[in-house]
C-alpha positions in Angstrom: 85.2 18.9 165.3 87.1 16.7 162.9 89.0 18.5 160.2 89.0 17.4 156.6 92.1 15.4 155.6 94.4 17.5 153.5 96.4 15.7 150.8 100.1 16.4 150.8 101.5 18.4 147.9 103.0 16.1 145.3 106.8 15.9 145.0 109.2 14.5 142.4 112.7 13.3 142.4 114.9 12.5 139.3 117.6 9.9 139.2 121.2 11.0 139.2 122.6 11.5 135.6 125.3 9.0 135.0 128.7 10.2 133.9 129.9 6.7 133.3 131.7 6.0 130.1 131.7 3.1 127.7 134.7 1.4 129.3 136.8 2.2 132.4 135.0 5.5 132.7 136.0 6.6 129.3 133.6 7.8 126.6 133.6 6.7 123.0 135.7 9.7 121.8 138.1 9.2 124.7 138.5 5.5 123.9 139.0 6.3 120.2 141.8 8.8 121.0 143.4 6.3 123.5 143.2 3.4 121.1 144.7 5.4 118.2 147.4 6.7 120.5 148.3 3.2 121.6 148.7 2.1 118.0 150.8 5.1 117.1 153.0 4.5 120.1 153.5 0.9 119.1 154.4 1.9 115.5 156.9 4.5 116.8 158.6 2.1 119.2 158.9 -0.6 116.5 160.3 1.8 113.9 162.3 4.3 115.9 162.7 2.7 119.2 162.2 4.2 122.7 164.3 7.2 121.8 161.9 8.1 119.0 158.9 7.7 121.4 160.6 10.1 123.9 161.1 12.7 121.2 157.3 12.8 120.8 156.6 13.6 124.4 154.9 17.0 123.5 152.5 15.0 121.3 151.7 12.5 124.1 151.1 15.5 126.4 148.6 17.0 124.0 146.8 13.7 123.7 146.7 13.3 127.5 145.1 16.8 127.7 142.5 15.7 125.2 141.6 12.6 127.1 141.7 13.8 130.7 141.1 17.6 130.8 137.5 18.5 131.0 135.7 21.7 129.9 132.1 22.3 131.0 131.8 18.7 132.2 133.1 17.1 129.1 136.5 15.9 128.1 138.2 17.8 125.4 138.1 14.6 123.3 134.3 14.8 123.5 134.3 18.4 122.3 136.5 17.5 119.3 133.8 16.1 117.0 131.5 19.0 117.8 134.1 21.6 117.1 135.2 19.8 113.9 131.6 19.7 112.5 131.2 23.4 113.3 134.5 24.3 111.7 133.7 22.2 108.6 130.3 24.0 108.2 132.1 27.3 108.6 134.6 26.4 105.9 131.8 25.4 103.6 129.8 28.6 104.3 126.9 26.6 105.9 126.6 28.8 109.0 124.5 31.3 107.0 121.2 29.9 105.5 119.2 32.0 103.1 115.8 31.2 101.6 116.1 31.0 97.8 112.7 31.5 96.2 112.4 29.4 93.0 110.0 29.4 90.2 110.3 25.6 89.9 107.4 23.7 91.4 108.1 22.4 95.0 106.7 19.4 96.8 103.3 20.2 98.3 103.5 20.9 102.1 107.3 21.3 102.2 108.2 23.6 105.1 111.4 24.9 103.6 113.4 24.6 106.8 117.2 24.7 107.1 119.6 21.9 108.1 118.4 18.4 109.0 114.7 19.6 108.9 114.8 20.4 105.2 112.7 17.3 104.3 109.9 18.0 106.8 106.5 18.7 105.3 102.9 19.1 106.6 100.2 16.8 105.3 96.5 16.9 105.9 94.5 13.9 107.2 92.0 12.3 104.8 89.1 13.7 106.8 90.6 17.2 106.6 90.1 17.9 110.3 93.8 18.1 111.2 97.3 18.0 109.9 100.6 16.4 110.8 104.3 16.8 110.1 105.8 13.9 108.0 109.5 13.2 108.4 110.5 10.6 105.7 114.0 10.1 107.1 113.0 9.1 110.6 109.7 7.6 109.5 107.5 9.6 111.9 104.1 11.3 111.5 103.5 14.0 114.1 100.2 15.6 115.1 100.1 18.7 117.3 97.4 19.7 119.7 97.1 23.0 121.6 96.3 22.5 125.3 95.2 24.7 128.2 94.8 24.2 131.9 94.1 26.0 135.2 97.1 27.6 136.9 98.8 24.7 138.7 100.1 26.8 141.5 96.5 27.9 142.4 95.2 24.4 142.7 94.7 22.6 146.0 97.3 19.8 146.9 94.7 17.1 146.2 94.0 18.3 142.7 97.7 18.8 142.0 98.3 15.2 143.1 95.6 14.0 140.8 96.9 16.0 137.8 100.5 14.8 138.3 99.3 11.2 138.5 97.0 11.6 135.5 99.9 12.9 133.4 102.0 10.0 134.4 99.2 7.6 133.4 98.7 9.4 130.1 102.4 9.0 129.2 102.3 5.3 130.3 99.2 4.6 128.2 100.8 6.0 125.0 104.2 4.5 125.7 102.8 1.0 126.1 101.2 1.0 122.7 104.6 0.5 121.2 103.7 2.8 118.3 105.0 6.1 119.7 108.4 7.5 118.7 108.2 10.6 120.9 105.8 12.8 122.9 106.9 16.4 123.0 105.5 19.1 125.3 106.2 22.7 124.2 105.4 25.7 126.5 106.4 29.0 125.0 105.8 32.7 125.5 105.0 34.8 122.4 105.4 38.6 122.0 102.3 40.7 122.3 101.7 44.4 122.0 99.2 44.5 124.8 96.5 45.9 122.5 94.0 43.1 123.4 94.6 43.7 127.1 94.0 47.5 126.7 90.9 46.9 124.6 89.4 44.5 127.2 90.0 47.1 129.9 88.4 49.9 127.8 85.3 47.7 127.1 84.9 46.0 130.5 87.0 47.9 133.0 85.8 50.5 135.5 88.5 53.2 135.5 86.3 55.4 137.6 86.4 53.0 140.6 88.0 54.9 143.5 91.6 54.0 144.0 91.5 50.5 142.4 90.6 51.9 138.9 93.6 54.2 138.8 95.9 51.4 139.9 94.6 48.9 137.4 94.8 51.5 134.6 98.4 52.2 135.4 99.3 48.5 135.6 97.7 47.8 132.2 99.4 50.8 130.5 102.8 49.7 131.8 102.3 46.0 131.2 101.4 46.4 127.5 104.9 46.3 125.9 106.0 43.5 128.3 103.0 41.3 127.7 103.9 37.7 126.9 101.0 35.3 126.5 101.8 31.6 127.2 101.0 28.9 124.7 101.3 25.1 125.3 101.3 22.4 122.7 101.7 18.6 122.8 103.1 16.8 119.8 102.5 13.0 119.4 104.8 11.3 116.9 103.8 8.0 115.4 106.6 5.6 114.6 105.5 4.3 111.2 108.1 1.5 111.3 106.9 0.1 114.6 103.3 0.4 113.6 103.7 -1.0 110.1 101.3 -3.9 110.6 98.5 -1.7 111.8 99.2 0.8 109.1 98.9 -1.9 106.4 95.7 -3.1 107.9 94.3 0.5 107.8 95.1 0.9 104.1 98.8 1.5 104.0 100.8 4.6 103.2 99.9 8.0 104.7 96.2 7.1 104.7 96.9 4.1 106.9 99.3 6.0 109.1 96.6 8.7 109.7 94.2 6.0 110.6 96.6 4.7 113.4 97.5 8.3 114.4 93.8 9.1 114.8 93.5 6.3 117.4 96.5 7.7 119.3 95.1 11.3 119.3 91.8 10.0 120.6 93.6 8.1 123.4 95.6 11.3 124.3 92.4 13.4 124.4 90.9 11.1 126.9 94.0 10.7 129.0 94.9 14.4 129.0 91.7 15.4 130.7 92.6 13.2 133.7 95.7 15.3 134.0 93.8 18.6 134.2 94.6 19.4 130.5 92.0 20.7 128.1 92.8 19.9 124.4 91.5 22.8 122.3 91.8 21.1 118.9 94.5 19.4 116.8 96.2 21.8 114.6 95.6 21.9 110.8 98.5 22.0 108.4 98.3 25.8 108.1 98.2 26.2 111.9 101.3 24.0 112.3 103.0 26.1 109.7 102.1 29.3 111.7 103.7 27.8 114.8 106.9 27.1 112.9 106.8 30.5 111.3 106.5 32.4 114.6 109.3 30.5 116.1 111.7 31.9 113.5 109.9 35.2 113.1 108.1 36.2 116.3 107.0 39.5 114.9 105.0 37.8 112.2 102.4 36.7 114.9 100.6 40.0 114.8 100.2 39.8 111.0 99.1 36.2 111.0 96.6 37.0 113.8 95.2 39.9 111.7 94.7 37.8 108.6 93.5 34.7 110.3 89.9 33.7 109.6 89.7 30.6 111.9 90.5 32.4 115.1 94.0 31.0 115.3 97.1 32.0 113.3 97.6 30.3 110.0 100.4 30.4 107.5 101.2 29.0 104.1 103.5 26.0 104.6 105.7 27.2 101.8 106.3 30.4 103.9 106.8 28.7 107.2 110.6 28.6 107.1 112.9 31.5 107.9 114.3 33.9 105.3 117.7 33.9 107.0 119.5 31.9 109.7 122.9 33.0 110.9 124.6 30.5 113.2 127.2 31.6 115.8 128.9 29.5 118.5 126.5 30.4 121.3 123.4 31.6 119.5 121.6 31.9 116.2 119.9 34.9 114.5 116.7 34.5 112.5 114.3 36.8 110.7 113.4 39.1 113.7 115.0 37.6 116.7 118.1 36.0 118.2 118.0 32.7 120.1 120.2 30.8 122.6 119.3 27.1 123.4 120.2 25.3 126.6 120.1 21.6 127.4 118.8 20.6 130.9 121.7 18.5 132.0 120.4 17.7 135.4 116.9 17.8 136.9 116.3 18.1 140.7 118.1 15.4 142.5 116.4 16.0 145.8 112.7 15.9 146.7 111.1 18.9 144.9 107.6 20.2 144.4 106.0 18.9 141.2 105.6 22.6 140.3 109.4 23.2 140.5 109.4 24.7 136.9 107.0 27.5 137.9 109.8 29.9 138.8 111.5 29.3 135.4 108.3 29.4 133.3 107.0 32.6 134.7 110.2 34.7 134.7 109.0 38.2 133.9 110.3 40.0 130.8 111.8 37.0 129.1 110.6 35.2 125.9 111.5 31.5 126.0 110.4 28.1 124.8 110.7 25.0 127.0 110.6 21.7 125.2 110.2 18.4 127.1 110.6 15.3 124.9 109.5 11.9 126.2 110.9 8.9 124.2 109.4 5.5 125.2 111.6 2.5 125.4 110.6 -1.1 125.0 110.6 -3.3 128.1 113.3 -5.7 126.8 115.6 -2.9 125.7 115.1 -1.1 129.0 115.9 -4.2 131.0 119.0 -4.8 128.9 120.1 -1.3 129.6 119.5 -1.8 133.3 121.6 -4.9 133.4 124.4 -3.2 131.5 124.5 -0.3 133.8 124.5 -2.5 136.9 127.4 -4.6 135.5 129.3 -1.4 134.8 128.8 0.0 138.3 129.8 -3.3 140.0 132.8 -3.7 137.7 134.1 -0.3 138.5 133.6 -0.9 142.3 135.5 -4.2 142.0 138.4 -2.5 140.1 138.6 0.2 142.8 138.7 -2.4 145.5 141.4 -4.3 143.7 143.5 -1.1 143.6 142.8 -0.3 147.2 140.8 2.9 146.4 137.9 4.2 148.5 134.3 3.6 147.5 132.5 6.2 145.5 129.3 7.6 147.0 128.2 8.8 143.6 128.4 5.2 142.4 126.3 4.0 145.4 123.6 6.5 144.6 123.6 5.6 140.9 123.3 1.9 141.8 120.3 2.6 144.0 118.7 4.6 141.2 119.3 1.7 138.7 117.7 -0.8 141.1 114.7 1.5 141.6 114.3 1.7 137.9 114.5 -2.1 137.6 111.8 -2.5 140.2 109.6 -0.1 138.4 110.0 -2.0 135.1 109.3 -5.3 136.7 106.2 -3.8 138.3 104.9 -2.9 134.8 105.7 0.8 134.5 106.7 2.2 131.1 110.3 3.4 130.6 110.5 6.9 129.2 113.7 8.9 128.5 113.2 12.7 129.2 115.1 15.4 127.3 114.7 19.1 128.1 115.7 22.0 125.9 115.2 25.6 126.8 115.4 28.3 124.1 115.7 32.0 125.1 114.7 34.6 122.5 115.2 38.4 122.3 115.3 41.2 119.7 119.0 41.9 119.9 122.2 40.2 121.2 122.5 42.6 124.2 118.9 41.8 125.2 119.6 38.1 124.7 122.6 38.1 127.1 120.5 39.9 129.7 117.6 37.4 129.3 120.0 34.4 129.5 121.4 35.7 132.7 117.9 36.0 134.2 117.0 32.5 133.0 120.1 31.0 134.4 119.4 32.5 137.8 115.8 31.2 137.7 117.1 27.8 136.8 119.3 27.7 139.9 116.1 28.4 142.0 114.3 25.5 140.1 117.3 23.1 140.9 118.1 22.7 137.2 121.6 22.5 135.7 121.5 24.2 132.3 124.3 23.7 129.7 124.5 26.0 126.7 124.8 23.9 123.6 127.9 25.7 122.2 128.6 25.0 118.5 125.3 23.1 118.2 122.8 26.0 118.3 121.1 25.6 114.9 120.4 21.9 115.4 119.3 22.4 119.0 116.9 25.2 118.0 115.3 23.0 115.4 114.9 20.1 117.9 113.3 22.4 120.5 
């Protein structure tokens, strides 16, 4: 008998993240400090002579520490702007944000969010079928769709391979339009009392079944408080500047932008199904407001569910923002939760299963939100970046050879990754920059520390390097 051919399970491998600086391995802050130090040294030598320069040896030592000593993978000079901005906000009292209800009329659809998101507002499409988030500063219009899918781990390898390939084609299709600013995938767990699970068991379960009935009943009773349903969303952001010509042809303004956005959402619906995803409807303005509200105030979900008439949580956009946000160095506190956000610094650098995130996404007892942002790059810009990176690697190698230093294996690996990227661009593939943010949420700071420890352990198993975004938590939470 001849057996049926079994497709191999799909694997992925990410390129090595470059730590190369702007010049001679130095980053922009390091070069700034070095340049200013050189000018200061020149002034001191000209005015006070060599003896004056020697008297400032402690200052030169401190500057050397800033340039060459690293903390959490960054030079101290790189940390300086981040710490300075945080200290400045603290001096101005901007680490605590409070909602200030006003009787004055506000702009319709404004979400009343803190920080850089203060100007975001939700608007409804002319046909009234869905809404979008308008950012006047970046010139983007973002529609959000909720998606569902079959459990990836339970699929056969052939279906897994087809879904992975389908998602890649979906990204490439949207990226090639030249109208997309960003595609963001959000997968989050939300708190749940377990009442729905118990009600389903009471209505449809068979507790009198010998042995199995008692086991199921015990599991459901114990799982209630820890229940955490998963939600997945995809946000498609239209770049109104890049799509200006098409927007003008469609009527101009937000009306024309919605006309172009409608074409992109239709394209995504078709492409997503080839990746095993099932779009369950583009969110209305009130549904988008509910997603934002429950991010800041997770306990509000039960109330929004109770008062919803459309089967999905809805909220008034004016009440979507938080009542209070308190920013600390390593976390923020909002209405009913505390949150810590990590940046995915490195993805798996060896061959890994395409489902490598499974261990992280299904960590029991942890509430978290994973955000994956794909930012398309134009072909010409991507090729220029490739040439610049190749020149930098070759220049560093030539400099080491001139000094008689040994070759760097990390540089060799990076050069191979750059060449592979160039071949893919020449072959017609789209170039997409991937950014991952992971936010862990809990009811108290003690629970947050425990949850963060669990997530960091799961990330090691998933071959991810997580970096806590110290002194950047409020902005990172908004981006995620």
